[in-house]
ROSE-433856 format. One record per residue: x, y, z of N, C-alpha, C, O, CB in turn; residue in three letters. Coordinates in steps of 0.05 Angstrom, whole numbers, plus 5000, padded with zeros to 4 digits. Each point is the difference from the previous one (the first is absolute). Glycine has a CB too. Layout:
XYZXYZXYZXYZXYZALA...
This chain:
615188556771499949844976502949914992500449774992495550484993MET506049935018502849944993501049775019501449824991499350664993GLU498549545041500949805020498849724992501449805003498850565033ASN497449644956498749754991501549884976500349764998495250415020LEU505250004964501549924976502749875007500849804989496950564984TRP503749775046502649905009499749725013501649824996500050655011CYS496349505010499549755013499549784979500949775002497350475038LYS500349844940499349814978502549914985500449774994495050455002ARG506449974998502549944986501749825017501249804990498650644987GLU500449615049501649835018498949725001501549815001499850605026LYS496049574975498749745001500649854974500549765001495950425029ALA503449964947500649874975502949904998500649794990495850504988ASP505449885032502949934999500549765018501449814992499850675000GLU497549515031500349785018498949744988501149795002498650535037LEU498049714948498849774987501849894978500349764997495150445013LYS505749984974501949914978502549875012501049814989497250564982GLU502849745051502449895012499449725010501749824996499850645017LEU496349505000499349735010499649814977500749775001497150445039LYS501049894938499649834976502749924989500349764992495350474998LYS506249955009502749944989501449805018501349824991499050644989LYS499549585047501249815018498949724997501549805000499250575032GLU496749614965498749734996501049884974500649764999495450395027ARG504250014953501049904975502949915002500749794989496150524987ASN504849855038502849925003500349745016501649834993499750665006ASP497049485021500149755016499149764982501249795002497850475040GLU498949794942499149784983502149924980500549774995494850405010ARG506150034984502149944981502449865013501149814988497550594986LEU502049675051502249875014499349715006501749824997499650625024ALA496249514987499149735005500149834975500949775000496250405038VAL501949944940500049864975502849944990500649794990495050434998GLU506249985016502849964992501249775016501549844989498850654999SER499249515038501149795017498949734993501449795000499150545037ARG496949664956498749754992501449894974500549764998495150395023ARG505050024961501349924975502849905006500949804989496450544985ILE504149805043502849925008499949725012501749834994499650655013GLU496849485011499849745014499449784980501049785003497550455039MET499849834939499349804980502449934983500549764994494850415005LYS506350034994502449954984502049845017501349814989498050624986GLN501049635050501849855018499149715001501649815000499550605027GLU496349554976498949735002500549844974500749775001495850405030GLN503249974946500549864975503049934997500749794989495450464990GLU505649935030502949954999500749765018501649834992499350654998GLU498049515033500549775018499049744988501349795003498450525036LEU497949704949498949764987501849914977500549764997494950385016GLU505750044972501849934978502549885011501049794989497250584983LEU502949745049502449895012499549725011501649824997500050645015LYS496149515001499349745010499849794978500949775003496750455035ARG501149864940499749814977502849934989500449774992495150434998ARG506250005008502749944990501549815019501449824991498750644986MET499749595049501349835019498849724999501549805001499450595029ASP496549594967498649744998501049854976500649765001495450425022ASP504249964954500949874976502849905003500749784990496350524983GLU504749865039502849925005500149745016501549824994500050665004LYS496949515023500049765018498849764984501149785003498450515038ILE498449754944498849784985501849894979499849764993495750445016MET506349964980501849924978502749905010501849954984495950374987ASN502749665055502649925011500549714993498349835000501250505038MET503049624956500949734994500849875027502050075013499750054941ASP496649695055500449875026501949774998500849895021494650264992LEU505349764964501649764997502850015012501149805009496350124949SER503750325043502850035010500050075030502150065011499450074943ALA496249885058499850095028500149775019499549774993497950624993MET503449675039499949805021497149945006498250144993506350015027SER495049634995497349925007498650225016497750054997503749465002GLU500150615019498950215017499150244983497950115005505049735034LEU498850244943499450224982497549934983498350174996506649975003GLN495149624990497749914984497450025016498050104990505049594984LYS497150215051497650015016499150295005497650064998503849525025LYS500550604981499450285004498650124976497950125002506149925029PHE497249924945498950124976497449864991498350134989506450004998TYR495149615018497549874993497850115018497750044991504849544995ILE498150475039498050125018499250284991497650065000504449695038GLY499950414953499350264989498349974975498150154996506250045022LEU496449634964498549954976497149925006498150094988506149784988GLN495549965044497349925008498450235011497650024995504249525015GLU499550635006498750245010499150194977497850105001505049875041GLU498950064938499450174977497549884986498250154993506749995002ILE495249605000497849884986497450025016497950074989505349614989ILE496950275048497650035017499050285000497650054998504149585031ALA500150574972499150285000498750074974498050144999505749975033ARG497549804946498950064973497349884996498250134989506449904993ARG495049725027497449874996497950115019497750014993504749584992TYR498550495039498050115019499150284992497750085007504349645029SER499750434950499250274992498550014974498950204993505149975031SER496049614962498549984975501450124976498850044979497249985048GLY506650034976501550114977501949804988501450054981498350405038THR
């Protein structure tokens, strides 16, 4: 009877250990998902700031080559914004 009780305790301990491991894995995955979302939001904010800087550039003092370059970037920004629906 004592032997059966010991086996039962070991089985319960193993079950709890596996449960804890699964929970730890789930928490790690959720934590990484949150980190990735924050990184994505930071990148989007940086992109928007860069886009705004390009869109607000004064092209009047630039050479024709520079104007063409920045006008091309501005057109890309506009196309990207309209295609994404934002």
